[in-house]
C-alpha positions as CSV (number, residue, x, y, z in Angstrom):
1,M,-116.8,-56.3,128.2
2,R,-114.6,-53.2,128.3
3,K,-114.2,-53.3,132.1
4,L,-113.2,-57.0,131.9
5,F,-110.6,-56.1,129.3
6,H,-109.1,-53.5,131.7
7,V,-109.1,-56.0,134.6
8,G,-107.2,-58.4,132.4
9,F,-104.6,-55.7,131.7
10,I,-104.3,-54.9,135.4
11,V,-103.8,-58.5,136.4
12,E,-101.2,-59.1,133.6
13,F,-99.2,-56.0,134.4
14,V,-99.2,-56.6,138.2
15,I,-97.8,-60.1,137.7
16,L,-95.3,-58.9,135.2
17,G,-94.4,-55.9,137.3
18,V,-93.3,-58.2,140.1
19,L,-91.1,-60.1,137.6
20,I,-89.3,-57.0,136.4
21,A,-86.4,-55.8,138.6
22,P,-87.3,-52.6,140.6
23,A,-84.0,-50.8,139.8
24,K,-84.5,-48.3,137.0
25,S,-82.0,-48.0,134.2
26,S,-82.1,-47.0,130.5
27,T,-81.9,-50.7,129.6
28,Q,-84.9,-51.5,131.9
29,E,-86.8,-48.5,130.5
30,E,-86.3,-49.7,127.0
31,S,-87.4,-53.2,128.0
32,V,-90.5,-51.8,129.5
33,N,-91.2,-49.8,126.4
34,R,-90.7,-52.8,124.2
35,F,-92.9,-55.0,126.4
36,C,-95.7,-52.5,126.5
37,A,-95.6,-51.9,122.7
38,Y,-95.8,-55.7,122.3
39,V,-98.8,-56.0,124.7
40,V,-100.6,-53.1,123.0
41,G,-99.8,-54.5,119.6
42,I,-97.9,-51.6,118.1
43,P,-94.3,-51.7,116.7
44,Y,-91.7,-50.6,119.1
45,A,-90.7,-46.9,118.7
46,S,-93.5,-46.4,116.2
47,D,-95.6,-43.2,115.9
48,N,-98.3,-45.0,114.1
49,F,-100.9,-45.8,116.7
50,T,-104.4,-44.7,117.7
51,D,-105.3,-42.6,120.7
52,D,-106.7,-45.8,122.4
53,E,-103.4,-47.6,121.8
54,W,-101.4,-44.7,123.2
55,E,-103.6,-44.7,126.4
56,R,-103.1,-48.4,126.8
57,F,-99.3,-48.0,126.3
58,K,-99.2,-45.3,129.0
59,F,-101.3,-47.4,131.3
60,C,-98.9,-50.3,130.9
61,R,-95.9,-48.1,131.8
62,E,-97.8,-46.7,134.8
63,I,-98.6,-50.2,136.1
64,L,-95.0,-51.3,135.6
65,G,-93.9,-48.3,137.6
66,D,-91.8,-46.7,134.9
67,T,-93.4,-43.3,134.3
């Protein structure tokens, strides 16, 4: 079940990564951060999250190419 969960994340992020403009800017970085926080289920700019949620947030940013 856990591997299927990660496959779902990968598929979703690849599709969404194609939809986000490739040019990096502070506005785009903030948009990626907001989106990843939403996907993970944590409030944007919060420091109240679990280690697992942090790892999923970092994974989201990596997939979207905004590391």
